[in-house]
VOGU-3710 file (C-alpha; in Angstrom, 3 decimals, decimal comma):
1> mkikkliyvl> -7,015/-38,549/-55,725  -10,099/-38,357/-53,505  -7,936/-38,277/-50,404  -6,082/-35,212/-51,697  -9,373/-33,423/-52,332  -10,635/-34,374/-48,879  -7,450/-33,109/-47,216  -7,645/-29,899/-49,242  -11,284/-29,271/-48,249  -10,603/-30,073/-44,591
11> sialmitmvg> -7,566/-27,763/-44,575  -9,601/-24,869/-45,917  -12,396/-25,515/-43,427  -9,891/-25,573/-40,570  -8,277/-22,297/-41,697  -11,661/-20,568/-41,956  -12,617/-21,794/-38,502  -9,351/-20,607/-36,955  -9,497/-17,189/-38,600  -13,137/-16,755/-37,610
21> cgsaatkdlt> -12,510/-17,680/-33,993  -9,457/-15,445/-33,753  -11,250/-12,313/-34,899  -14,330/-13,003/-32,786  -12,252/-13,200/-29,611  -11,116/-9,575/-29,809  -14,279/-8,211/-31,410  -16,391/-9,207/-28,406  -14,459/-6,918/-26,058  -16,325/-4,027/-24,450
31> madftqayta> -15,301/-0,835/-22,713  -16,444/-2,531/-19,496  -13,755/-5,208/-19,991  -11,077/-2,514/-20,067  -12,613/-0,670/-17,112  -12,613/-3,908/-15,112  -8,996/-4,717/-16,029  -7,694/-1,313/-14,929  -9,823/-1,361/-11,761  -8,467/-4,829/-10,904
41> agvtvdpekk> -4,948/-3,397/-11,282  -5,761/-0,790/-8,636  -6,428/2,131/-10,965  -9,272/4,498/-10,117  -11,595/4,559/-13,109  -14,352/7,147/-13,402  -16,692/6,056/-16,221  -17,972/9,635/-16,423  -14,528/10,933/-17,461  -14,856/10,952/-21,211
51> iefatvyakd> -12,437/12,176/-23,834  -13,127/13,909/-27,127  -13,320/10,678/-29,075  -15,302/11,789/-32,139  -12,329/13,824/-33,367  -10,543/10,582/-34,312  -13,719/8,874/-35,589  -14,130/6,756/-32,452  -17,559/5,961/-31,034  -16,527/6,076/-27,354
61> gmllymdekp> -13,566/6,974/-25,198  -12,365/6,838/-21,607  -9,758/8,871/-19,737  -7,918/7,744/-16,634  -4,585/8,505/-15,015  -1,783/6,192/-13,955  1,260/7,648/-12,196  -0,051/11,100/-13,152  0,114/10,203/-16,866  -3,037/10,243/-19,010
71> vkiyefaskq> -4,338/6,941/-20,340  -6,880/7,240/-23,147  -8,836/4,297/-24,495  -10,825/4,715/-27,689  -13,500/2,389/-29,046  -14,114/2,354/-32,787  -17,329/1,200/-34,430  -15,418/-0,599/-37,182  -11,947/-1,325/-38,490  -12,728/1,073/-41,342
81> dfdkakkefk> -13,235/3,929/-38,846  -9,888/3,127/-37,218  -8,168/2,953/-40,608  -9,693/6,319/-41,515  -8,340/7,853/-38,293  -4,932/6,290/-38,898  -4,828/7,716/-42,414  -5,906/11,214/-41,386  -4,014/11,470/-38,081  -0,488/10,035/-38,312
91> fvadwqvkgl> -0,112/9,813/-34,515  -2,908/7,208/-34,356  -0,607/4,697/-36,053  1,521/4,657/-32,860  -1,367/3,547/-30,666  -1,601/0,024/-29,324  -4,659/-1,753/-30,779  -6,782/-4,648/-29,571  -9,822/-5,488/-31,661  -11,776/-2,255/-32,094
101> faletandka> -10,034/-0,551/-29,150  -6,970/1,678/-29,229  -4,758/2,912/-26,403  -3,030/6,291/-26,285  -0,524/6,582/-23,441  3,145/6,798/-22,532  2,632/4,636/-19,437  4,189/1,168/-19,853  2,104/-0,407/-17,083  -1,078/0,867/-18,766
111> keifknvk> 0,109/-0,666/-22,045  0,674/-4,017/-20,332  -2,809/-4,002/-18,767  -4,355/-3,115/-22,126  -2,471/-5,911/-23,871  -3,726/-8,488/-21,350  -7,436/-7,618/-21,444  -9,461/-10,687/-22,391
//
């Protein structure tokens, strides 16, 4: 009986650890990580080119172009802010998301770079 309890407690501890580590990995991302990833891919990134990010409840945003198509990256202060934007603006639900960052673009290469940011 004690072995079952021990296994149960260890299983819960392991699940909590795995969930905690998984969410921390994406939460620690910064706009600089995305800037660096796109720059490394040969994209010209001007950190001064900002987008109107407050409209969708984001706290920051960056605009760049790939193959003459706009690439917009939004940073949200919290998941609640992103959920609020998604609820109010239906088009936000189509954006690719990584942690507290969201990508708005039709460029497949930009989507691939975004997906691989670590």
